[in-house]
N, C-alpha and C positions, 0 to 999 in steps of 0.2 A: 652260181652253183650248178653243176651239171646234173641233170636228173636222168633217170633210166628212160630209155626209149620205149614209150607205151605201145608203139606199133612195130616193134622189132620183127624183122622178117623171119619167117620160119625156115628159111633156106638152110639153116644150120642142120636140119634134120631131113630134108628132102633127099630122096635118092635119085638124083638126076644122072649126070655122067659119072659120078663117083660111086664106088661100091661101098655101101654101108651094110654090114651084116647085122641082122637082128637075131639075138639069142634069148631064149626063154628057158629058165630053169624051173621045172615043175615041182621040185621038192626044196625044202629049206637049205640054204647055203651058209656054211660057217663063214663068219666075217673074215677070219684070217685067210681062208681060201679065196674069197672074193677079192680081198685087197691084193694078194699075191698075183692073182689072175689079171686084175686091172693094171697093176704096175708093169707086169710082163708085156701085156698087150699095148699099153701106151708107149713103151720103149720100142716095140716092134713097129708100131705105126710111125714113130719119129724116124726110124731107120728106113722106112719104106718097105719093110718086110711083111706087113700085115695090113689087111683092110680095116677100115674104121668099124666100130661096133657099138650097138646099143644093146645092153644086156639087162633083161628084166629078171629080178630075183626077189625072194623073201628070205629074211633071216630069222633065226631063233631070237628070243628076247635079249636085247642088248642096248647099250648106249654108245654112240660115237661122240667123241669130243673134237670139235673143230678148233682152229687156231684162236678164236675169240672166246673160248669157253673159260668159265671161272669156276673153280671147284666148289665155291659156296653156293652156286646155282643148282648143283645136283642135289635134289631133295630125297633121292632114294638110292641106296646101294644094293638094291635087290638083284640087279643084273650086272654082268661084266661091263666095263667101260674100256673102249679102245681109242687111243690117241690116233688121229687120222692124218693130220697135215692138211686137211681141206679147210676151206673157209667156213665160218659160222660158229655156232655155239654147240651145246649138247643136242643130240637128236636121238629119240627113241626109235628103235627098229624092232619089228617083230611080226609074227603071223598076222595076216590081214592088211599088211602094209606092203604095197608094191614099190620096190626100189628100181629106178632106171639109172644104170651106170652108162654114161655117154662118153665114149672114147673117140673123140673126133679131132682131126687135124685142122686146127684153126688157121694155119697158113694157107689152106685151100679154101677158106671161107672168109672170115673177117677177124683180124687180130685186134679185137676190142672186147675186153672181158665184161664191161657193162652191157654191151649189146648181146653178148652170149647169155648172161644171166637173164636179161629181158626176153630173149628168145626161149629160154627154158620156161619162164613164167607163161609166155604166150602159148607154148606147146601144151602146158598143163591146162590152161584156161580153155583152149580149143578142144582138148580131149574131154574135159568136164562137160562142155556144152553139148557134146554128142550124147550125154546122159541126162540132159536137161538140168544140169547143175550150173549155177552161176558162180564162177570163181572170179575173184577180184585181187588186184594188186593193192598194196599200201605204200604210199610214197616213202614212209620212214622205215619200212621193213622189207626184207627179202622173203619171198615165198608167195603162196596163194592162199586166200582167205575166203570163207563162205559166211554169209550172214545167217544168224539163227533167230528169226523172229519169234519162234516158239519159246525162247528163253527170255524175251524182252527186248526192248529197243536198244540198239547198239551192241548187242551180244554177237560175237563172231567166233569161229573156230578156224584154226590153221589147218587146212586140208593138205597142204604140200609144203615141204621144206626143200631148200636148195643149198647144197654145199659142194663146191667144186675145187679142184686143184688142176693146175696147168703146168706142164713141164715140157720144155722145147716146143711150146705152142700146141701141145696135144693135151686135150682135156681128159680128166677122169674124175671119179666120184660122180655126183649128179643130183638126182631128185628122189624124194620119198613121198609117196602119195598114200594117204590114209584111205583105204578102200572100205575095210570092215575090221578095224583092229579090236 
């Protein structure tokens, strides 16, 4: 069985000879607007008409449904639900959670989706370590987890979720990091 590369290189995100634009939205971004923008940018990147982009956003409260979502898993209908086409299950998004949409041309990097997901996890773990937070992978789950010894042995929280979509080897969607939800 092939496992995720625990030491996936972070070169997916390094700005060496390629131009990666970093965009930060300072106010809440409607999900429909974010999705339209990502789809447009991914298509432009695939055509060679735009640079790659990492876009940091926050959304108003909502759920996104990935391709593995099961309606019986949604325990609340308090917020709108958006079908996304990305991998994964349901993910809550809202204020206090930073979402990083990565629109990268994987033909210029490595055409390996497992390596890309591992690189996203490594990117999150490296970022968390800058704040003295120990993020960890779980072999049987995608995302990043933190132990909660204050809650008892074996208790953990998911601090970051990952859901990607790739079209013409250009990635979009990305990660959500719970900062202070």
